[in-house]
VEXDREN-2710 file (C-alpha; in Angstrom, 1 decimal):
% VEXDREN-2710
k/r/px/py/pz
1/UNK/11.6/7.6/-10.9
2/UNK/10.1/4.2/-10.0
3/UNK/12.3/1.2/-9.7
4/UNK/12.1/-2.4/-8.5
5/UNK/13.1/-2.9/-4.9
6/UNK/16.2/-5.1/-4.2
7/UNK/16.8/-6.9/-0.9
8/UNK/19.3/-4.3/0.3
9/UNK/16.7/-1.6/0.0
10/UNK/14.3/-3.3/2.5
11/UNK/15.5/-1.2/5.5
12/UNK/14.7/2.0/3.6
13/UNK/11.3/0.7/2.6
14/UNK/10.4/-0.1/6.2
15/UNK/11.4/3.4/7.2
16/UNK/9.2/5.0/4.5
17/UNK/6.2/2.7/5.2
18/UNK/6.4/3.4/9.0
19/UNK/6.8/7.1/8.6
20/UNK/4.1/7.4/6.0
21/UNK/1.5/5.4/7.9
22/UNK/2.3/7.2/11.1
23/UNK/0.4/10.2/9.9
24/UNK/-2.7/8.1/9.6
25/UNK/-2.0/6.7/13.1
26/UNK/-1.7/10.2/14.5
27/UNK/-4.8/11.5/12.7
28/UNK/-7.0/8.6/14.0
29/UNK/-5.4/8.1/17.4
30/UNK/-3.9/4.7/16.7
31/UNK/-1.0/3.7/19.0
32/UNK/1.3/0.8/19.3
33/UNK/-0.8/-0.2/22.3
34/UNK/-4.3/0.0/20.8
35/UNK/-3.3/-1.1/17.2
36/UNK/0.0/-3.0/17.3
37/UNK/-0.9/-4.7/14.0
38/UNK/-1.4/-1.4/12.2
39/UNK/1.1/-0.9/9.4
40/UNK/2.9/2.0/11.1
41/UNK/3.8/-0.2/14.0
42/UNK/4.0/-3.8/12.5
43/UNK/6.1/-3.3/9.4
44/UNK/9.6/-4.8/9.9
45/UNK/12.5/-5.8/7.8
46/UNK/11.8/-9.5/8.5
47/UNK/8.2/-9.1/7.3
48/UNK/9.1/-7.3/4.1
49/UNK/11.9/-9.8/3.5
50/UNK/9.4/-12.6/3.8
51/UNK/7.1/-10.8/1.4
52/UNK/9.9/-10.4/-1.1
53/UNK/11.6/-13.8/-0.8
54/UNK/8.8/-16.2/0.2
55/UNK/5.7/-14.7/-1.3
56/UNK/7.6/-13.2/-4.3
57/UNK/5.8/-9.9/-4.1
58/UNK/6.8/-7.4/-6.7
59/UNK/7.9/-4.3/-4.7
60/UNK/8.6/-0.9/-6.2
61/UNK/9.9/2.4/-4.9
62/UNK/9.6/6.0/-6.0
63/UNK/12.9/7.8/-5.9
64/UNK/13.4/11.6/-5.8
65/UNK/17.0/11.8/-6.8
66/UNK/18.5/9.0/-4.8
67/UNK/16.0/9.2/-1.9
68/UNK/13.3/6.6/-1.5
69/UNK/10.1/8.6/-0.9
70/UNK/7.3/6.2/-1.9
71/UNK/6.6/2.5/-2.0
72/UNK/4.1/-0.2/-2.9
73/UNK/3.9/-4.0/-3.2
74/UNK/1.6/-6.4/-4.9
75/UNK/0.4/-9.7/-3.6
76/UNK/-0.5/-11.9/-6.6
77/UNK/-3.4/-14.2/-5.8
78/UNK/-5.5/-16.7/-7.4
79/UNK/-8.1/-16.1/-10.1
80/UNK/-6.1/-13.3/-11.8
81/UNK/-6.5/-11.1/-8.7
82/UNK/-3.9/-9.1/-6.8
83/UNK/-3.8/-7.0/-3.7
84/UNK/-2.1/-3.6/-3.5
85/UNK/-0.2/-3.3/-0.3
86/UNK/1.4/-0.4/1.6
87/UNK/1.1/2.2/-1.1
88/UNK/2.6/5.2/0.6
89/UNK/4.4/8.5/0.2
90/UNK/6.5/10.3/2.8
91/UNK/4.5/13.2/4.2
92/UNK/6.9/15.9/3.0
93/UNK/6.6/14.6/-0.6
94/UNK/2.8/14.4/-0.7
95/UNK/0.6/16.4/-3.0
96/UNK/3.0/16.1/-5.9
97/UNK/1.1/13.3/-7.7
98/UNK/3.7/10.7/-6.5
99/UNK/0.9/8.5/-5.0
100/UNK/-1.0/8.7/-8.3
101/UNK/2.1/7.8/-10.2
102/UNK/2.7/4.8/-8.0
103/UNK/-1.0/3.7/-8.3
104/UNK/-0.9/3.9/-12.1
105/UNK/2.4/1.9/-12.1
106/UNK/0.8/-0.7/-9.8
107/UNK/-2.2/-1.1/-12.0
108/UNK/0.1/-1.4/-15.1
109/UNK/2.3/-3.9/-13.3
110/UNK/-0.7/-5.9/-12.2
111/UNK/-1.9/-6.1/-15.8
112/UNK/1.5/-7.2/-17.0
113/UNK/1.2/-10.0/-14.4
114/UNK/-2.2/-11.0/-15.9
115/UNK/-4.3/-9.7/-13.1
116/UNK/-7.7/-8.4/-14.0
117/UNK/-8.8/-7.1/-10.6
118/UNK/-6.9/-5.3/-7.8
119/UNK/-8.0/-5.3/-4.2
120/UNK/-7.0/-2.9/-1.4
121/UNK/-7.8/-2.6/2.2
122/UNK/-8.0/0.8/3.9
123/UNK/-9.0/2.3/7.2
124/UNK/-12.7/2.7/6.6
125/UNK/-13.0/5.9/8.6
126/UNK/-10.4/7.5/6.4
127/UNK/-12.8/9.2/4.0
128/UNK/-10.1/11.3/2.3
129/UNK/-8.2/8.1/1.3
130/UNK/-11.4/6.3/0.2
131/UNK/-12.4/9.2/-2.0
132/UNK/-8.9/9.4/-3.5
133/UNK/-9.1/5.7/-4.5
134/UNK/-12.6/6.2/-5.9
135/UNK/-11.3/9.0/-8.2
136/UNK/-9.2/6.3/-9.8
137/UNK/-12.0/3.8/-10.3
138/UNK/-11.9/1.8/-7.1
139/UNK/-15.3/0.7/-5.7
140/UNK/-16.1/0.0/-2.1
141/UNK/-17.1/-3.6/-1.7
142/UNK/-17.3/-4.4/2.0
143/UNK/-16.1/-3.7/5.6
144/UNK/-14.9/-5.9/8.4
145/UNK/-14.3/-5.2/12.1
146/UNK/-11.4/-7.0/13.7
147/UNK/-11.0/-7.1/17.5
148/UNK/-7.3/-6.2/17.3
149/UNK/-8.0/-2.9/15.4
150/UNK/-9.7/0.2/16.9
151/UNK/-11.1/0.9/13.4
152/UNK/-13.1/-0.8/10.7
153/UNK/-11.3/-2.2/7.7
154/UNK/-12.7/-1.1/4.4
155/UNK/-12.2/-3.1/1.2
156/UNK/-12.2/-1.8/-2.3
157/UNK/-11.4/-3.2/-5.8
158/UNK/-10.8/-2.1/-9.3
159/UNK/-11.2/-4.0/-12.5
160/UNK/-8.2/-3.7/-14.6
161/UNK/-8.9/-3.4/-18.3
162/UNK/-6.5/-4.7/-21.0
163/UNK/-7.1/-2.0/-23.6
END
């Protein structure tokens, strides 16, 4: 079941995000020392609270019984665009289509909020994730290398149809 995140659920969201993204960090050799801004290391209660209260990001969680096992948020931008952030599923709950369910929910939520394009940023070297997003209609648009990351950031987008 997917439900809207309330402020009291922020600590659980932080735990899910950090644990979920830590598998990427492990797979690619990211550490708090070489990638302190990577999601697995930089997500905090203060940051998510800011996203919720100051940026008014819609946040949603996927619950298995009463356990939060997946998460995403949307940053609503200008020109009817949004950015999908921190879509994740706990490692022990992967390969059960929870990520796909969250992605479809995110696209539908974005459309309800009058967005016609969704942007995402990924670790460019993560070919498995890139192909996963491509299966759902995302196209690769560009890359950017930041000095503070030991990887290249890849950017993708998907046009949201209003059929």
